[in-house]
C-alpha positions in Angstrom: 17.2 29.2 0.5 15.2 30.2 -2.6 17.9 28.6 -4.8 17.4 25.3 -3.0 13.6 25.4 -3.4 13.9 26.3 -7.1 16.4 23.4 -7.5 14.0 20.9 -5.9 10.6 22.1 -7.2 10.1 22.9 -10.8 8.4 26.2 -11.8 4.7 26.3 -11.1 4.7 23.4 -8.7 3.0 25.3 -5.8 0.5 27.0 -8.1 -0.8 23.9 -9.9 -4.3 22.7 -9.0 -3.6 19.1 -10.1 -0.5 19.1 -7.9 -2.5 20.3 -4.8 -5.1 17.7 -5.4 -2.5 15.0 -5.8 -0.8 16.1 -2.5 -4.0 15.9 -0.6 -5.2 12.6 -2.2 -1.7 11.0 -1.8 -1.6 11.9 1.9 -5.1 10.4 2.5 -4.2 7.2 0.7 -0.8 6.8 2.4 -2.3 7.2 5.9 -5.0 4.6 5.4 -2.7 2.2 3.6 -0.1 2.5 6.4 -2.5 1.7 9.2 -4.2 -1.2 7.4 -0.9 -2.5 6.0 0.6 -3.0 9.4 -2.3 -5.4 10.4 -2.1 -7.0 7.0 1.6 -7.9 7.5 1.0 -9.1 11.1 -1.8 -11.3 9.9 0.3 -12.8 7.1 -2.3 -11.6 4.5 0.0 -9.8 2.1 -1.0 -12.1 -0.8 -4.7 -11.3 -0.1 -3.8 -7.6 -0.2 -2.1 -8.1 -3.5 -5.1 -10.0 -4.9 -7.6 -7.3 -3.7 -5.4 -4.6 -5.3 -4.9 -6.5 -8.6 -8.6 -7.4 -8.8 -9.5 -3.7 -8.6 -8.8 -3.9 -12.3 -12.2 -5.7 -12.6 -14.1 -2.8 -11.0 -12.1 0.0 -12.5 -12.5 -1.3 -16.1 -16.3 -1.9 -15.5 -16.6 1.7 -14.1 -15.0 3.2 -17.1 -17.2 1.1 -19.4 -20.4 2.5 -17.8 -19.1 6.0 -17.3 -18.7 6.3 -13.5 -15.7 7.2 -11.4 -13.1 4.4 -11.1 -13.1 4.8 -7.3 -16.5 3.3 -7.1 -15.6 0.5 -9.4 -12.5 -0.3 -7.3 -14.5 -0.2 -4.1 -17.4 -2.4 -5.4 -15.1 -5.0 -6.9 -13.0 -5.1 -3.7 -16.1 -5.7 -1.5 -17.4 -8.4 -3.8 -14.0 -10.1 -4.1 -13.4 -9.9 -0.3 -16.7 -11.6 0.3 -15.9 -14.3 -2.3 -12.5 -15.0 -0.6 -14.1 -15.4 2.8 -16.9 -17.5 1.4 -14.6 -20.1 -0.2 -11.8 -19.8 2.3 -11.0 -21.5 5.5 -9.6 -20.5 8.9 -6.1 -21.8 8.0 -3.6 -19.7 6.2 -3.1 -22.3 3.4 -6.8 -22.4 2.8 -7.0 -18.6 2.6 -4.2 -18.7 0.0 -5.9 -21.3 -2.1 -9.2 -19.3 -2.0 -7.3 -16.1 -2.9 -5.6 -17.8 -5.9 -8.9 -19.2 -7.2 -10.7 -15.9 -7.0 -7.7 -14.0 -8.4 -7.3 -16.1 -11.5 -11.0 -16.0 -12.3 -11.5 -12.3 -11.8 -8.4 -11.4 -13.8 -9.7 -13.2 -16.8 -12.9 -11.2 -16.6 -10.8 -8.0 -16.1 -9.0 -8.7 -19.4 -12.3 -8.9 -21.2 -13.6 -5.7 -19.8 -10.3 -3.8 -20.6 -10.7 -5.0 -24.2 -14.2 -3.6 -24.3 -12.9 -0.3 -22.8 -10.3 0.0 -25.6 -12.8 -0.5 -28.4 -15.8 1.4 -26.9 -14.3 4.3 -25.0 -12.9 7.3 -26.9 -10.7 8.3 -23.9 -7.1 7.4 -24.5 -5.0 5.7 -21.9 -7.8 4.0 -20.0 -5.9 0.8 -19.5 -2.8 2.7 -18.2 -4.9 4.8 -15.8 -6.5 1.7 -14.3 -3.4 -0.4 -14.0 -0.9 2.3 -13.0 -3.0 5.3 -11.9 -2.2 9.0 -12.0 -2.4 11.3 -9.0 -2.3 14.2 -11.4 -5.5 13.0 -13.1 -7.6 12.8 -9.9 -10.7 15.0 -10.1 -11.2 17.5 -7.3 -14.7 16.2 -6.7 -13.3 12.8 -5.9 -11.2 14.0 -3.0 -14.2 14.6 -0.5 -15.4 11.0 -1.2 -11.8 9.7 -0.5 -11.7 11.7 2.7 -15.0 10.3 3.9 -14.1 6.7 3.0 -10.7 7.1 4.7 -12.3 8.3 7.9 -14.7 5.4 7.9 -11.8 2.9 7.4 -9.7 4.4 10.2 -12.7 4.5 12.6 -13.6 0.8 12.0 -9.9 -0.2 12.3 -9.6 1.6 15.6 -12.7 -0.1 16.8 -11.4 -3.6 15.8 -7.8 -2.9 16.7 -7.4 -5.1 19.9 -9.4 -8.1 18.7 -7.5 -8.0 15.3 -4.2 -8.0 17.1 -5.2 -10.9 19.3 -6.6 -13.0 16.4 -3.4 -12.2 14.4 -1.2 -13.7 17.2 -3.5 -16.7 18.0 -6.8 -17.3 16.3 -7.5 -20.2 18.7 -7.0 -17.9 21.8 -9.2 -15.3 20.3 -12.0 -17.8 19.7 -11.6 -19.1 23.2 -12.2 -15.6 24.5 -15.4 -15.3 22.5 -14.2 -13.2 19.6 -16.0 -14.1 16.3 -12.8 -14.8 14.4 -14.6 -15.6 11.1 -16.6 -12.4 11.1 -13.6 -10.4 12.2 -11.6 -11.8 9.3 -14.3 -10.8 6.9 -14.5 -7.3 8.4 -10.7 -6.9 8.0 -10.9 -8.1 4.4 -13.4 -5.4 3.7 -11.1 -2.8 5.3 -8.3 -4.1 3.0 -10.6 -3.8 0.0 -11.4 -0.2 1.0 -7.7 0.6 1.4 -6.9 -1.1 -1.9 -9.6 0.9 -3.7 -8.2 4.2 -2.4 -4.6 3.3 -3.3 -5.7 2.1 -6.8 -6.9 5.6 -7.5 -3.5 6.9 -6.7 -1.0 4.5 -8.1 -3.1 2.0 -10.1 -4.3 -1.5 -9.3 -1.0 -3.2 -10.2 1.2 -1.1 -7.9 -1.2 -0.3 -5.0 0.2 -3.3 -3.1 3.4 -1.3 -2.7 1.5 1.4 -0.7 -0.2 -1.3 1.4 2.8 -3.5 2.2 5.9 -1.4 1.7 5.6 1.3 4.3 4.1 -1.2 6.8 7.0 -3.7 6.4 9.5 -0.8 6.7 7.8 0.5 9.9 7.8 -3.0 11.5 11.6 -3.1 10.9 11.9 0.1 13.0 9.5 -0.6 15.8 7.8 -3.7 17.3 4.8 -1.8 18.7 1.9 -2.1 16.3 0.3 1.3 17.1 3.6 3.0 16.7 4.3 1.1 13.5 1.0 2.3 12.1 2.0 6.0 12.7 5.5 5.4 11.2 4.0 3.5 8.2 1.7 6.4 7.6 4.5 8.9 7.7 6.7 6.8 5.4 3.8 6.5 3.0 3.2 10.3 3.0 6.9 11.0 2.5 7.1 8.5 -0.4 4.0 9.8 -2.1 4.9 13.4 -1.8 8.4 12.7 -3.0 7.0 10.8 -5.9 4.8 13.7 -6.8 7.7 16.2 -6.8 9.9 13.9 -8.9 7.2 13.2 -11.4 6.4 16.9 -11.8 10.0 17.8 -12.2 10.4 15.0 -14.8 8.3 17.0 -17.2 11.2 19.5 -17.4 14.1 17.0 -17.9 12.5 14.0 -19.5 12.9 13.6 -23.3 10.3 15.4 -25.4 8.8 16.9 -22.2 6.9 13.8 -21.3 7.0 13.2 -17.6 7.5 9.9 -16.0 4.6 8.2 -14.1 4.0 9.2 -10.5 3.5 5.6 -9.5 7.0 4.7 -10.6 8.6 7.3 -8.3 6.3 6.5 -5.4 7.2 2.8 -5.5 10.9 3.5 -6.1 11.0 5.7 -2.9 9.1 3.1 -0.9 11.5 0.4 -2.0 14.6 2.5 -1.2 13.3 3.3 2.3 12.7 -0.3 2.9 16.2 -1.3 1.9 17.7 1.4 4.1 15.6 0.3 7.1 16.4 -3.3 6.5 20.1 -2.5 6.3 20.0 -0.5 9.5 18.2 -3.3 11.3 20.8 -5.9 10.2 23.7 -3.6 11.3 22.0 -3.0 14.6 21.5 -6.8 15.1 25.1 -7.4 14.2 26.3 -4.9 16.8 24.1 -6.4 19.4 25.6 -9.9 18.7 29.1 -8.4 19.0 28.3 -6.9 22.3 27.0 -10.2 23.7 29.7 -12.4 22.4 32.6 -10.0 22.0 33.8 -8.8 18.6 36.5 -10.9 16.8 38.7 -7.9 16.5 38.7 -7.5 20.3 39.0 -11.2 21.1 42.2 -11.7 19.0 44.5 -9.5 21.0 43.2 -10.9 24.2 43.9 -14.5 23.0 47.5 -13.4 22.1 48.1 -11.9 25.6 46.9 -15.1 27.3 49.0 -17.4 25.1 52.1 -15.3 25.8 
């Protein structure tokens, strides 16, 4: 048993403070992203989730420029951008996509300018890489309590809005007819998405944080049709993917050329994508078997036809 552990975990894994911090922060982010991601997929707002994640670059670069934690920059920009999307958007999905695209293109241009200022004014190397692709191993221990608090707030609000969110996701007209303030509910969920995107940006960066939001949720919805169960499954998939990515990234320092480990975010996204492909393949095979049971498989039908003709 000890040989198996030593083969999987590189020396010093369980005694490293950055690794312990990464495991805790990664689990927090995965659980929140899984829960919020399921509703995001059901509401057809994956593009908005991508935009909020990508536009975290604006807040993260501004935070580095003024010398504060990137988490607060990600969160502030997400809230501002979510409000802007809702202000210029409409109730229809096409209108939301247009509004998202307009805000995305404008804010990304400003992000490029701030990243340029970061590179010439900040003595810290790798600022751009940290913002865009993150590093779980670089998360400060004092950031974790803030992440836990923000995660609890996000999950509590999501639990409070769960039923009206589901109803408005299925039929906004029916929700409005029942007296649910659909526009205010949409804004509230955009803010939850912004909070989730801010947390995942700390872990895997602004470019790849969409993978944590959408990937586990889409995989879970392949496995179960019940939204509440899908949230739990998505959270579990996210935690497994994040922890597996941390293990692989830590091990890579021992086998990668020149002792330079590969990014954690790469391994996390790779595991998420692999699990989605496996779940998708399993769903397709199960559907094919169900069709064969209903209609009769070709292999079984051919001998029957031969006997009848004879």
